[in-house]
C-alpha positions as YAML, in Angstrom:
chain: A
units: angstrom
residues:
- id: 1
  name: ALA
  ca: [7.02, 21.10, 3.39]
- id: 2
  name: ARG
  ca: [3.34, 20.77, 2.59]
- id: 3
  name: VAL
  ca: [2.84, 18.03, 5.19]
- id: 4
  name: VAL
  ca: [4.79, 19.94, 7.85]
- id: 5
  name: ARG
  ca: [2.69, 23.05, 7.26]
- id: 6
  name: ALA
  ca: [-0.52, 21.04, 7.52]
- id: 7
  name: VAL
  ca: [0.54, 19.34, 10.76]
- id: 8
  name: LYS
  ca: [2.08, 22.35, 12.51]
- id: 9
  name: SER
  ca: [-0.30, 25.09, 11.41]
- id: 10
  name: GLU
  ca: [-2.71, 26.71, 13.87]
- id: 11
  name: ARG
  ca: [-4.96, 27.50, 10.86]
- id: 12
  name: GLN
  ca: [-6.41, 24.04, 10.42]
- id: 13
  name: LEU
  ca: [-9.46, 25.07, 8.39]
- id: 14
  name: PHE
  ca: [-7.15, 26.83, 5.94]
- id: 15
  name: GLU
  ca: [-4.95, 23.75, 5.67]
- id: 16
  name: ARG
  ca: [-7.97, 21.52, 5.05]
- id: 17
  name: VAL
  ca: [-9.12, 23.83, 2.25]
- id: 18
  name: VAL
  ca: [-5.60, 23.89, 0.79]
- id: 19
  name: GLU
  ca: [-5.67, 20.09, 0.82]
- id: 20
  name: PHE
  ca: [-9.03, 20.13, -0.97]
- id: 21
  name: TRP
  ca: [-7.98, 22.50, -3.76]
- id: 22
  name: GLY
  ca: [-4.65, 20.73, -4.19]
- id: 23
  name: ASP
  ca: [-6.61, 17.56, -4.94]
- id: 24
  name: HIS
  ca: [-9.40, 19.21, -6.95]
- id: 25
  name: LEU
  ca: [-6.95, 21.03, -9.24]
- id: 26
  name: ASN
  ca: [-4.45, 18.22, -9.05]
- id: 27
  name: VAL
  ca: [-0.95, 18.34, -10.51]
- id: 28
  name: PRO
  ca: [1.46, 15.56, -9.49]
- id: 29
  name: GLN
  ca: [4.96, 16.29, -8.25]
- id: 30
  name: THR
  ca: [6.70, 13.80, -10.48]
- id: 31
  name: ASP
  ca: [9.55, 14.17, -12.94]
- id: 32
  name: SER
  ca: [11.38, 17.33, -13.93]
- id: 33
  name: PRO
  ca: [10.23, 20.08, -14.48]
- id: 34
  name: LEU
  ca: [7.10, 19.33, -12.40]
- id: 35
  name: GLN
  ca: [9.30, 18.69, -9.37]
- id: 36
  name: LEU
  ca: [10.02, 22.41, -9.38]
- id: 37
  name: PHE
  ca: [6.82, 23.89, -10.75]
- id: 38
  name: ARG
  ca: [4.49, 21.80, -8.54]
- id: 39
  name: THR
  ca: [6.13, 23.36, -5.48]
- id: 40
  name: VAL
  ca: [5.56, 26.84, -6.91]
- id: 41
  name: TYR
  ca: [1.98, 25.82, -7.76]
- id: 42
  name: ASP
  ca: [1.30, 24.91, -4.13]
- id: 43
  name: SER
  ca: [2.48, 28.27, -2.79]
- id: 44
  name: GLU
  ca: [1.48, 30.71, -5.54]
- id: 45
  name: VAL
  ca: [-1.76, 29.15, -6.78]
- id: 46
  name: ILE
  ca: [-3.34, 26.85, -4.21]
- id: 47
  name: ARG
  ca: [-2.30, 28.50, -0.95]
- id: 48
  name: GLN
  ca: [-2.61, 32.05, -2.27]
- id: 49
  name: HIS
  ca: [-6.18, 31.58, -3.54]
- id: 50
  name: ALA
  ca: [-7.52, 28.86, -1.22]
- id: 51
  name: LEU
  ca: [-9.96, 31.14, 0.62]
- id: 52
  name: GLY
  ca: [-10.63, 33.53, -2.24]
- id: 53
  name: TYR
  ca: [-12.82, 33.48, -5.33]
- id: 54
  name: PHE
  ca: [-13.01, 30.25, -7.31]
- id: 55
  name: SER
  ca: [-12.62, 32.11, -10.61]
- id: 56
  name: ASP
  ca: [-9.30, 33.60, -9.46]
- id: 57
  name: LEU
  ca: [-8.08, 30.18, -8.36]
- id: 58
  name: LEU
  ca: [-9.16, 28.56, -11.63]
- id: 59
  name: MET
  ca: [-7.49, 31.27, -13.72]
- id: 60
  name: ALA
  ca: [-4.25, 31.05, -11.73]
- id: 61
  name: SER
  ca: [-4.25, 27.28, -12.11]
- id: 62
  name: ALA
  ca: [-4.88, 27.45, -15.87]
- id: 63
  name: LYS
  ca: [-1.97, 29.86, -16.37]
- id: 64
  name: SER
  ca: [0.46, 28.08, -14.06]
- id: 65
  name: ALA
  ca: [3.53, 26.34, -15.41]
- id: 66
  name: ALA
  ca: [2.59, 23.21, -13.49]
- id: 67
  name: MET
  ca: [-0.85, 22.85, -15.09]
- id: 68
  name: LEU
  ca: [0.30, 23.91, -18.56]
- id: 69
  name: ILE
  ca: [3.03, 21.26, -18.52]
- id: 70
  name: TYR
  ca: [1.02, 18.53, -16.83]
- id: 71
  name: LEU
  ca: [-1.93, 18.71, -19.25]
- id: 72
  name: ASN
  ca: [0.07, 19.70, -22.33]
- id: 73
  name: GLY
  ca: [-1.37, 23.19, -22.56]
- id: 74
  name: ASN
  ca: [1.98, 24.48, -23.73]
- id: 75
  name: GLU
  ca: [1.63, 22.15, -26.76]
- id: 76
  name: ASN
  ca: [-1.87, 23.40, -27.67]
- id: 77
  name: VAL
  ca: [-1.55, 25.26, -30.98]
- id: 78
  name: ALA
  ca: [-3.76, 26.43, -33.83]
- id: 79
  name: GLY
  ca: [-4.40, 23.67, -36.35]
- id: 80
  name: ALA
  ca: [-3.59, 20.91, -33.85]
- id: 81
  name: PRO
  ca: [-5.48, 21.65, -30.62]
- id: 82
  name: ASN
  ca: [-4.54, 19.49, -27.64]
- id: 83
  name: GLU
  ca: [-7.72, 18.67, -25.72]
- id: 84
  name: ASN
  ca: [-6.18, 17.44, -22.45]
- id: 85
  name: TYR
  ca: [-6.70, 20.59, -20.39]
- id: 86
  name: ALA
  ca: [-10.05, 21.45, -21.99]
- id: 87
  name: ARG
  ca: [-11.40, 18.01, -21.07]
- id: 88
  name: GLU
  ca: [-10.04, 18.12, -17.52]
- id: 89
  name: VAL
  ca: [-11.20, 21.66, -16.78]
- id: 90
  name: MET
  ca: [-14.77, 20.72, -17.73]
- id: 91
  name: GLU
  ca: [-14.92, 17.21, -16.30]
- id: 92
  name: LEU
  ca: [-12.88, 17.62, -13.11]
- id: 93
  name: HIS
  ca: [-12.34, 21.31, -12.33]
- id: 94
  name: THR
  ca: [-15.72, 22.91, -13.05]
- id: 95
  name: LEU
  ca: [-18.88, 21.30, -14.47]
- id: 96
  name: GLY
  ca: [-18.35, 17.67, -13.52]
- id: 97
  name: VAL
  ca: [-18.60, 14.57, -15.70]
- id: 98
  name: ASP
  ca: [-22.34, 15.09, -16.33]
- id: 99
  name: GLY
  ca: [-22.07, 18.86, -16.57]
- id: 100
  name: GLY
  ca: [-23.91, 19.43, -19.82]
- id: 101
  name: TYR
  ca: [-21.12, 19.53, -22.40]
- id: 102
  name: ASN
  ca: [-20.19, 17.27, -25.32]
- id: 103
  name: GLU
  ca: [-17.13, 16.29, -27.33]
- id: 104
  name: ASN
  ca: [-17.50, 19.25, -29.67]
- id: 105
  name: ASP
  ca: [-17.54, 21.63, -26.69]
- id: 106
  name: ILE
  ca: [-14.24, 20.14, -25.55]
- id: 107
  name: TYR
  ca: [-12.72, 20.61, -29.00]
- id: 108
  name: GLU
  ca: [-13.95, 24.19, -29.23]
- id: 109
  name: LEU
  ca: [-12.69, 24.93, -25.73]
- id: 110
  name: ALA
  ca: [-9.27, 23.57, -26.64]
- id: 111
  name: ARG
  ca: [-9.19, 26.02, -29.53]
- id: 112
  name: CYS
  ca: [-9.82, 28.84, -27.04]
- id: 113
  name: PHE
  ca: [-6.64, 27.92, -25.18]
- id: 114
  name: THR
  ca: [-4.33, 27.67, -28.19]
- id: 115
  name: GLY
  ca: [-1.25, 29.85, -27.74]
- id: 116
  name: TRP
  ca: [-1.24, 29.58, -23.94]
- id: 117
  name: THR
  ca: [2.35, 28.71, -23.13]
- id: 118
  name: LEU
  ca: [5.37, 29.57, -20.97]
- id: 119
  name: TYR
  ca: [8.46, 31.68, -21.18]
- id: 120
  name: PRO
  ca: [11.34, 29.36, -22.16]
- id: 121
  name: PRO
  ca: [14.37, 28.43, -20.00]
- id: 122
  name: THR
  ca: [16.43, 31.06, -21.83]
- id: 123
  name: SER
  ca: [14.13, 33.82, -20.54]
- id: 124
  name: SER
  ca: [14.55, 35.66, -17.24]
- id: 125
  name: GLN
  ca: [10.83, 34.97, -16.74]
- id: 126
  name: ILE
  ca: [11.23, 31.19, -17.09]
- id: 127
  name: GLY
  ca: [8.03, 29.37, -16.22]
- id: 128
  name: GLY
  ca: [5.89, 32.51, -16.33]
- id: 129
  name: PHE
  ca: [2.69, 32.51, -18.37]
- id: 130
  name: TYR
  ca: [3.01, 33.76, -21.93]
- id: 131
  name: PHE
  ca: [0.32, 34.11, -24.59]
- id: 132
  name: ASN
  ca: [1.74, 33.57, -28.07]
- id: 133
  name: PRO
  ca: [-0.71, 35.11, -30.57]
- id: 134
  name: SER
  ca: [1.03, 33.40, -33.51]
- id: 135
  name: LEU
  ca: [-0.02, 30.00, -32.09]
- id: 136
  name: HIS
  ca: [-3.62, 30.99, -31.31]
- id: 137
  name: ASP
  ca: [-6.65, 29.92, -33.36]
- id: 138
  name: ASN
  ca: [-8.25, 33.28, -34.17]
- id: 139
  name: GLY
  ca: [-11.43, 31.85, -35.69]
- id: 140
  name: SER
  ca: [-14.86, 32.10, -34.10]
- id: 141
  name: LYS
  ca: [-15.84, 29.39, -31.60]
- id: 142
  name: VAL
  ca: [-18.93, 28.10, -29.81]
- id: 143
  name: VAL
  ca: [-18.63, 26.49, -26.36]
- id: 144
  name: MET
  ca: [-21.81, 25.26, -24.66]
- id: 145
  name: GLY
  ca: [-23.88, 27.71, -26.67]
- id: 146
  name: GLN
  ca: [-21.54, 30.63, -25.93]
- id: 147
  name: SER
  ca: [-20.51, 32.35, -29.16]
- id: 148
  name: ILE
  ca: [-16.94, 33.59, -29.13]
- id: 149
  name: PRO
  ca: [-16.22, 36.05, -31.97]
- id: 150
  name: ALA
  ca: [-13.12, 35.75, -34.13]
- id: 151
  name: GLY
  ca: [-10.03, 37.70, -33.17]
- id: 152
  name: GLY
  ca: [-10.43, 37.54, -29.41]
- id: 153
  name: GLY
  ca: [-6.92, 36.33, -28.65]
- id: 154
  name: LEU
  ca: [-6.16, 35.74, -25.00]
- id: 155
  name: SER
  ca: [-9.69, 36.74, -23.99]
- id: 156
  name: ASP
  ca: [-11.09, 33.61, -25.68]
- id: 157
  name: GLY
  ca: [-9.70, 31.39, -22.94]
- id: 158
  name: GLU
  ca: [-10.05, 33.88, -20.10]
- id: 159
  name: GLY
  ca: [-13.67, 34.61, -20.91]
- id: 160
  name: ILE
  ca: [-14.74, 31.00, -21.14]
- id: 161
  name: LEU
  ca: [-12.96, 30.17, -17.86]
- id: 162
  name: LEU
  ca: [-15.04, 32.85, -16.15]
- id: 163
  name: PHE
  ca: [-18.16, 31.39, -17.77]
- id: 164
  name: LEU
  ca: [-17.30, 27.91, -16.49]
- id: 165
  name: ALA
  ca: [-16.39, 29.17, -13.03]
- id: 166
  name: SER
  ca: [-19.80, 30.81, -12.58]
- id: 167
  name: HIS
  ca: [-21.94, 28.08, -14.17]
- id: 168
  name: PRO
  ca: [-24.70, 26.58, -11.98]
- id: 169
  name: ASN
  ca: [-23.39, 23.07, -12.68]
- id: 170
  name: THR
  ca: [-19.99, 24.15, -11.40]
- id: 171
  name: ALA
  ca: [-21.55, 25.57, -8.25]
- id: 172
  name: ALA
  ca: [-23.33, 22.28, -7.56]
- id: 173
  name: TYR
  ca: [-20.35, 20.10, -8.39]
- id: 174
  name: VAL
  ca: [-17.67, 22.05, -6.51]
- id: 175
  name: THR
  ca: [-19.71, 22.75, -3.38]
- id: 176
  name: LYS
  ca: [-20.78, 19.11, -3.12]
- id: 177
  name: LYS
  ca: [-17.14, 18.03, -3.25]
- id: 178
  name: LEU
  ca: [-16.20, 20.66, -0.67]
- id: 179
  name: ALA
  ca: [-19.04, 19.67, 1.68]
- id: 180
  name: THR
  ca: [-18.05, 16.02, 1.38]
- id: 181
  name: HIS
  ca: [-14.41, 16.87, 2.12]
- id: 182
  name: LEU
  ca: [-15.13, 19.06, 5.14]
- id: 183
  name: LEU
  ca: [-18.31, 17.62, 6.65]
- id: 184
  name: ASP
  ca: [-19.73, 14.27, 5.63]
- id: 185
  name: TYR
  ca: [-19.49, 11.60, 2.95]
- id: 186
  name: ASP
  ca: [-23.22, 12.01, 2.37]
- id: 187
  name: PRO
  ca: [-24.09, 15.68, 3.08]
- id: 188
  name: PRO
  ca: [-27.82, 16.52, 3.22]
- id: 189
  name: GLN
  ca: [-29.36, 17.91, 0.04]
- id: 190
  name: ALA
  ca: [-30.63, 21.04, 1.81]
- id: 191
  name: LEU
  ca: [-27.05, 21.91, 2.75]
- id: 192
  name: LEU
  ca: [-25.84, 21.28, -0.79]
- id: 193
  name: ASP
  ca: [-28.57, 23.49, -2.24]
- id: 194
  name: GLU
  ca: [-27.71, 26.28, 0.17]
- id: 195
  name: ALA
  ca: [-23.98, 25.99, -0.53]
- id: 196
  name: ALA
  ca: [-24.51, 26.10, -4.30]
- id: 197
  name: SER
  ca: [-26.82, 29.10, -3.90]
- id: 198
  name: VAL
  ca: [-24.22, 31.00, -1.88]
- id: 199
  name: PHE
  ca: [-21.51, 30.08, -4.42]
- id: 200
  name: LEU
  ca: [-23.59, 31.61, -7.23]
- id: 201
  name: ALA
  ca: [-24.71, 34.65, -5.23]
- id: 202
  name: THR
  ca: [-21.16, 35.58, -4.19]
- id: 203
  name: GLY
  ca: [-19.37, 34.86, -7.48]
- id: 204
  name: GLY
  ca: [-17.79, 31.72, -6.08]
...
């Protein structure tokens, strides 16, 4: 369906941007349940937010069943934080591999996302995002110099995602990838500087 839409659509810029975000925030369509949830991810996350604000897209991706399952976010609990999503969101989705963070930042970020999970198959809201406060690490955290007070709950993860989405390193990293995808394998630096500046000025 995705290929047919891309080939048949009269909105080719839109389809190119959908292709970009589908790769940038990649989730494979592999075994069950990703066979189902990746299809939903394409329509309700990537296509819905492709031409909108990056922060909205990033938040929708982080809370999607596809991403939570793919990067084990639904297994990230207090006392045993799973770092898979925290590492990917910094290295691949926002700041880039040289984006100014360290291993401790990844660990602290993983703690922010503890308790982010899904409604179970027995629920009428199967696959929907669910924050389980009993699985969340309620202690204080520090991510890239950002102090996160104890007791923040869901806002720990949401707040730090907004911080990452609006970071200057994210602006440079994401706009360079987008310029390369749409324009040229080696886009001129003046264009990259302008694109990053617009990204920051408009909130992504």
